[in-house]
N, C-alpha and C positions, 0 to 999 in steps of 0.2 A: 498504833501500829498497823500497817497495812497487811491484808491477808493475800496470799498469792494463789491464784487458782488456775488450772489448765484449760484453756479454750480449744475445742476441737471445732476446726471450721473447714469450709469448702465453698466452691463457687457453683451456684446454679446458673441457669441462663440468664437470670435478671439479677440476682441477689447474691450477697455472701450470706450463708447459713451458718450458725454455729451453736454450741451448748457446752456446757461445762462438765468436765471429766467427772468431777467430784458430786456433781448435781444433775445428772442427765436430764432431769424433768425441766431444767431452766434452759429454754431455747429460744433464739431469737434471729433476726435477719438485719442486714443493713445493706444500702446501696453501694457502699464503699467498706473496706475492711475497718477504717476508722469508725464509721458509723456503726458496724457490727460490734466493735469492742465497747463503744459507749452504751449501746442498747444493751448488752449482755451485763454490763456493770448495773445499770439501772434495774433490769430484771432480776439480778441478784439480790440488790438491796430490797426491792419490794417482796421478794419471796422470802427473805430472811426477817421481815416484818419488824425492822428497826423501829418503826414509828408505832408500834402497838403499846398503848398505855398499860400501866400496872392495873390490875383487877380486870384483866381480859376474861373471857368466858370461851369455852369450846363447846361444839355440839357436832355429833356425826350425823351426816346426812346421805341419803341414797342418791346415787348419780345414775 
């Protein structure tokens, strides 16, 4: 089942920029609107850590 999310996007001088309304911390760019959509899908999948194995650990760090 595919999940549907809302892409907020705009055109800057050089790139299309966008972020997901439901996850505003996920933001990316593309030279075309199609590239932006592809990049935001990739960024979402990376941020959701679909490929993290069972038994993972977490640790708080100072930034």
